[in-house]
N, C-alpha and C positions, 0 to 999 in steps of 0.2 A: 502495499500500498504505499503511495507517496506521501508526503510531509503533510499535504492537506487533507487527506482522510475523507470519510464520507460522515454528515451529516450528524449521523448516529454516534461515529466513534468519536467526536473532538467535542470539547468542553462544552456544556449546554446545547450541544446539537444543531446549532445554527447554519444556516446556509451560505455557502460561498459568496453570495450576491451581498451579503450585508459587510461592510468595511469594518476595521478594527484598527486600533490606537494602542501602540507600546509606549507607554509613560514611565520614562527614567529618571531617576533621581540619585544623583551621585555623591558621596561622600567623598573624604580624603581616603578612607580604607573600608568604603562598601560601596553597594549600588543595591537601591530598591528599585524592583519592576513592577508594571502590572501591564495586563492586557485588558483592553476596553473596547466595549461595543457601543458608539455613539447613538444616542436617541434624541430626540426633539427636547433641546431646552435641557437633556441631559447624558449622563454616560452611564453604563453598565458595566461592572467588573465580571471579567469571566476568571482572571487569576491573579495573584499578588504572590510576589517574592523577594528575596534579599541575598546578596552576597555577601557575607559579615567578615571583617578582619582581612581584608586583603592584603596581600604581602605579609602575612604572619604563617607560621606553621602551622597554626590553628583554625585555617580559615573553614567556613561553615557556609553552604547554600541552603535556602530553605526555599520551597514553592508550594502553592496548593492553587488547585480550583476552586470557586465559590460553591459549585456545586459538590463538593466532598469528593469527587470522582478520582482525582489525582492528590499525592501527597509525594513531596520529596524534603528530606532531611539527610543531606551529603557533608559526610565530613572529610574533604580532598582538597589539596592546594591550590590555591587562585591567586596566581603572582602577584598579578598587575589588572589593570582595568580593560587591558584588552583581553585577556583570559577570561574574565566575568563577563565581557559583551559575548564573547564566543560561547560561554555556558548559555547565555540566556539563548541565543540563538538556535543550540542543541538541544534544550529544554522545549523550545517551540515546535522543533521537529519532530521531537521524540513523544509528545504527548500529541502529536498531529491537529496542532492547532494552525491557525491562518497565520500566512505571511503577513506581518504590519502594512497596512495601508500609509499609514503615516509614523513617526516617531517623535515625541515630546521631550523634551529636558529640562529640568528645573535648573534654572541659573541664577546662582548666589547674585552674582553682582556683573552689569554690564556695563559699568564706568559710566562717563558723562555722557558718551554717543548713543548708547542704548538704554531708552527709557520706555520702550513698550514690546511686548508680547510679539515675534517676528520670525520669520521663515529665516532658516539659516543659509547663506551663502558664504563665497570668500570675504565680501567685506563685513560682514557679522562676526566670521571666526578671527578675523583681523582686531576687531573691539575685541574682542573677549580674552584674546591673549594679553591687549593692551590692558584690559581692568584685572589682569591676574595680581597686577602690583597691588590693588586694594583687599584681594580677598585670595593670600596665598594658601589657605587650606583647601579652599573649594574650587577654584577657578581652573586649576592645570587637571585637574580628575576630570572635570565636565569635559573639558575640552578632548580629552584621552576617549572618552566613551563617544563624542560625538565624532571623532576621525575614525574609530574604530567601526561603528556601525555603520558608517559609509562604507565599509569594507566588507562586512558580513551581509548588510541589508542595500545594496548597490540599488540608486535611482528610486528610493524611500526617499520621500521628502521629511527635513527634519525641523522643529522647530523650537526657537528659544523660547522659554517662560521663564520669566524674571521676578527672581523676588522684590528686586527694589520699584516693581513697575506700581505696585498698590501705592507705594507712598510719592510717586514721581509729580503730583500736583499737592504736596504740604505748602502750606502757606511760606513766604521768605522767612519770617521770625523763627518757625521752627527748622527750616532748611538749610540756612545760611550760618557757616561758621565764622565767627569773630577775627576774622585772617585778613590781610592785605588784600586788594582787590586783584592783583595779579595771581596769587596763588588761588582764590576763588574761581577765576576764569581757568584757572588749569585742570578743574573737577574736584577741587575739596571742598566738598560740602557734606552736609548730613544726607546720607542715602536711605537709610531703614532697611530692614529684611525681614525674613520670616513672612513677606507678602502674599505668598501663596497659601499658606496655613491660616492667615487673616481673611481673604479671600474665601477661604473656603468655609471659615465660620460664620461670615456676613451671607453666602449661599444657605448653609443650613437653618440660618436664622430667618430667612424670607420674609414673610408678612409680620414675622415677630421682631423684627429689626427696630431696636427703638432709637430713638435720636442721638442719644450719647451713652457709646459703647466704650468699656476698657478690654482689650483681649491680652492676657498674660499667657504667652505662649512660653511655658516653660519645660525646659527639656536641658540636654549636655549644653545647648545653647539656649540663650533666655532672651525674651525681650516683651517690651509692654508699648501696647499700641492704643493711642486716642481715636476712636472712630466718630465722625457727627455724620449722622444720615448714610451711612454705608461708606464715607470717605475718610481716607486716613488724613489727619489734621496733625499731628503729633509721634513720634515713635522714640524709645529710650536708645536704639542703637544709632553709630552715627555715620561717619566715614566709611568705617570697616564693620564687621561684627563681632569684633573683639570689645567694643564699646557699650556703654550701659549698664547694666546689672551686674551682681556676679554671677559668674556661670562656671560649672563643671571645672574645666580648667583655662578657662578668659578670667584675666581680671574684672574685665568691666571698666569702666569710666577712673582714671588715676590724675591724681595731679601731674600735670605736664613736668614740673621741676623734678616727679620722680625720675623721668626719663632722662633729663638733663644730668641729672645727679650720677646715674647709672654710667652715662657716658664716660662723664666728666671725672668722676672720682673712682669709680669701679672699671674703665676701660672697657666697656659693652661695648660690642659692634652692633650693627642693626640685625644682623640675623641672630645675634645673642638676646636683644631684647624683643624681637619677634619670638623666638621661641619661648621667653619668659613669659610673655603676656599672653600667648596662646595656648602654651601647652603645660605650664607650671606653676601657674597661679589659679585662682578662684578657689573654690570648694576644696581642690587638690592642694593649693598651696597652703592653704589655712588649716587644714587637716593634717598635711604631712602624710596623707595615708591612702586618700582615694578622693577622685573627681565625682563618683558615683553616690547618687545620695541614697539609694539601696544601702551600700556597704556602711555609709557614714550612720545610719538609725543603728545599725547593728553595732557600731562602736562607740555609740556618744555614752552608752552607761559606764564605760571605763576609760574614756578619752574626751579629755577638757577641749582639745584641739577640736577636736571631730562636731562634739556640740556647739562649740563658737562658730565652725563653718556652718552649719545649719541655722542657728539663730542670725547671722549675718546676711544667710541668704534670702530669709522671711523678711527681715528689716530691709533688705534692700528692695524687694519685691514690694513689700507696703507701701515703702517710701516713693517707690516710682507711680504707684497706682492714686497715692495723694496728690502726686505733681499731675499727672494727668488728669484727673478730678478736676483739678483748677485749671487747666486747661480748657475743658469742657463746659467748666462754669456748671459742675456739677455730675452726676453720672447715674444713668437710669438700671445699668446692667455691666456686672464682670464677667466674663467667660475664661475660665482656666482652660487651656489646653497642652498639648505635647507631652512629651512621657512623665515627667512631674506633675503638671498641671491636672493631667487626666489621672493618674495612679496613685498620688501621693494624698491621702487625704489628713495625715501629719498634717505636712507643709501646710496646706491647704486652711485648715485650723487655727494654724499659727498664724497666719497673715491674716486673716479676716478677723481673727481676735483684735487685733491692732487698728482694724477699719470700722470701730463702732461709731465712729463721729461721722461716718459718710454715710449712716443707715444701712451697714452690713449687718447682719445676724443668719447664722448657718444654722440649720436645721441637723442635728448629729446624725440622725438616722439617713436620713438623704447624703448627706455627705460621704459615711461608710459606705453607700451603695454605688456612688461616683459617676452618676450619669444624670446629666437633664439638669435639673433645677436644685440646687442643694441648698437655697437660703428658706426661710422661713416665711411662710404667706403673708406676714405683716409686716416683713421686712421693707423698709425705703428703696434697698437698693439690690435687685435680683441677682443672685448668682448661680452660674449655671457652668457644668464641666460639658465640653464639646470634644469631639475627637479632631484631630488637624486631618483635615484632607488633601493634603499636598499633590498628590499624585490625580485623585481623581479631577483637581483644579488643573493640573497639566493637562489632561486628557480634554477637559471642556473647553482648554484654548486652541490645542491641538488640530481637533476637529475644522473649525472654521478656517484656520490660517492655511489648512492644507486642502482645503475647498471638499471637506466629508460633510456628509448630511446630519450636521448637529450644529447646536446653537448654543450661547451665552445668555445669563443675565447681564444687558448691557447698562443695566440704571447702575449698576456699582462697579462695571470693570472698564478701563480706559480702552479707547479703542484700537485693535490691533492693527497694525502694518506690515508690509513685506519690505525688509530692510534693504 
C-alpha cells in the first residue's frame, strides 16, 4: 500500500480530496508537530507529537492520533532538527497519513521586517536569519526546520506564523524603548512574544471575550499580556524573550547596570552574558538546583533557595498582573495558560492570593480541577485556566496563507500578507 493508503486505513478515514496542514513548533531542543484538517473558521486535529531532547542521548519521540488508533513512544537518537523533520516525514508515511498540502511554522521573532504572518520565500528567510540576533535560542532551530522541510516536502508551501504579530500594534508608549533614535530605528524596541498562545486564548473565549483581559502564559518561558477588546496593548517581554518576569532559566528584567558590571568588573564577553541570562538564571539560578517548577515543589521543604525561587516567581507574576491592570484601567478576567499556568494549582493560589485588591478570589475546588473558571462566582475579577493552543493557531493561519479552504476570525487577528 502506498503512503497515502485508503480512507479506511488512515487516521479519521478522511478522503484524499480534503487538504491537510502540518504545524511545526521548533524549540532549541524539541520539535512539536501536529496534522490538521481545515474546516470553515476552524481546524480539526488529526494527530499530534513531539521530538524531545534533540541532540541528547535520551532523545524521545512521542505521537498519537486523536482517534486513538495509533500511538508512538520511541526512545531513539534524534541528533539534530534535520533528523527530527525526517522522523516526522517517516511517521506520516508509516501511518499512511496524507502528505501535507501546506506547512506552518511557529516563529518566535521576525525582527523589524516581519510583523505579519506570511508565506516563506527567500526574502523571508533572509529576514529570519537577521532576526536570530534577537532570539538566539529559537531562531536557528526554526530556520533549520524550514530548510529541512523543503527537502522532505518539496514544492509544499510553507508559512511563517509569528509570535510577535499579536503585539505588532501595541501603542508607542508600550513598544518604545527609552533609547536614542538611531538605535530605535535599527529595530531596538519592545516586540512581545507568546503571541500565538495569546491568540489561541482570544479564539477560545470567542463571544465570552471581556473588554479587559490579562493573559498569564506561565511555562519555562513566561509572559504577561494586557489585551483590550482582543488586541494586545502591552506585554511583559521586550526586545527579546529573555525580558519580563522570572522564568525557568531566564532572568527576566535586570538593572542594565548588572550587565555593565559583569562586562567591566568580571570580564564576561557577550556569549558568556547571553548564557548567563538565558540558561543559568531565573528559577535555576535562584534555587541552584532546577529550573523546573515541579522539581522545586519537591525540594522546597528542605531547600530555602528552592522556596525562595517559587516565592519570587509568584511575586514577579503578581506584580506584573498588577501593572497590566493599571494599563487596562481595571481587569475583568485573568487567564492562566502554559505548562505552569495550566497545571500548577499551588502557584495559581499563591499568585491570586496576592491580588485580592483587584477583586480576585479563587474557588479552591475549581482551582484543584484546574480547567475553565476557577474563581468564585461573586468575585470581582474572573479567573480562568485555558490550554495554550499554539499549534492549532499555526494551522488556522497557514490555511488561508496557502490558499486552503479554511478561514480565521479576522476580528482579532492582523491581516496576513505574502512577504
